[in-house]
N, C-alpha and C positions, 0 to 999 in steps of 0.2 A: 827318482828318475834323473838321469844325467842331462845336463844342459847341452853338452856336445860330446860326441864320441867319434873319434877318428880311428880307422883301422887300415894299416898298411898303405898310407898315402904315398904316392910317387908323383913327382913333378919333373918334367923336362922343360928346358928352355933352350931354344935354338937347336934342338936335337940332342942336347947333352943333359945327362941326369943332374938335376939340382939337389934333390934329396929323395930318399927312398925309405919305405917301410916305417913311416912316422905314424905312431899310434898313441892315443891318449884318451882318457875319459875325464871330463870335467863335471864334477858334481856340484849341486847347490852349495853356496858358501865357500867353495874352494877358489883358490887363485892359481894362476899358472904364469910362469916366467919363461920367456924365450931368450936364450943367450947363444952366441956363436960368433964366429968371425964374419967379417964383411963378405957378402956374397954367398953365405951359407943357405939362405932361403927363408930367413925369419919373416921378412915383409911379405914374401910370396905366400907363406903359410897363413899369415893373417888375411891376405886377400882371398885365399881359398875359404877360410872361415867366414869371411864377410860375404861370400858369394860373388865376388868380383872376378874370380878366376876359378876354373874347374881343375881338379886334380886329374892327372893322367892315369892314375891307377889307385885302387883302394876305394874306401867308402867313408863318407862323412854324414853324420846325422846330427842336426841341431834341433833342439826342442822347439816346438811350435810356440810362437810368441817371444822367443829369445831375440835380443837385439845385439848385433855386433857393430860397434862404431869404430871406424878405421879412419885415421887422419894421416895425411902425408907427414913424413918425418921432419920436414922443414916447412913451417907455416909460411904463407905468402908474405913477402916483405911489405907489400903495399897495404896489408890489412892493418886496421887500427885496433883490432881486438887484442885484449890482454891474453897471456898464455892460458889462464883459467877459462876465459871465454872461448878460446879456440878449442881447448880440450873438451869442454862440455857442450860444444855446439851440436854434438850428436844427441844431446838430451835437452833440446829447447823447451820441451814441456816442463821438465824439472826446474830449469832456470826461471821460467815464468812463475811457477808456483812458489819458488823461494823468494822472488821479488814481491809477490803478493804477501807472503809471510812478513817480510820486512815492513811493508806498508801497513799491514794490520797491527804489527807490534807498536808502530808509532801511534796508530789510532787508539789502541788499548791504553797506551801511556797517557793519552789526552783525556779519554772519557771512560774507557773500560766497560762499555755497555755490553749487555748480554748478547745482542746480535753480533757484535764484533767478536766476542769470545767464541760463538758458534762457528762463524766463518773461519776464524783462526784454527779451531780444532779440525775443521774439514780440510783446510789447506795443509795443515801439519800432517794429517793422515795421508794425504796425497803424496807428499814428499817421502814419508816413511815407506810407503809401498813402492815408490819408484826405486828405492835402494834394495829391494828384496833380491837376494842373490839368484833366484831362479828365473829372473828376467820378466816375471809377470807383474801386472799392476793390480 
């Protein structure tokens, strides 16, 4: 089952056609690249995918449970976040689990108890399923 399917998407901005007849199908484990000149509509297409803007024509279907994280092209200058923190801020749950893994690794190095190993295995599984390409957990 496709994660996202777009069929003949059209978008107008200020009454002028920005792009037309954009179609694609993104399957699990596939990646997609957008390239084009400035003003071609790359960011607008991503906003349509994220549900921040509607297309003016065509159809878009996104798999239930799929998450689209969209960040501004220029992170806020006043932010103290690293680039990695900014990029992954759409997946706070995954970052928290990875921090828990690091904490448990230190705990395992100190005592390596069975309960620590069990909690580590559970946290590791949580991170592994976060990365599944179909967007499900």
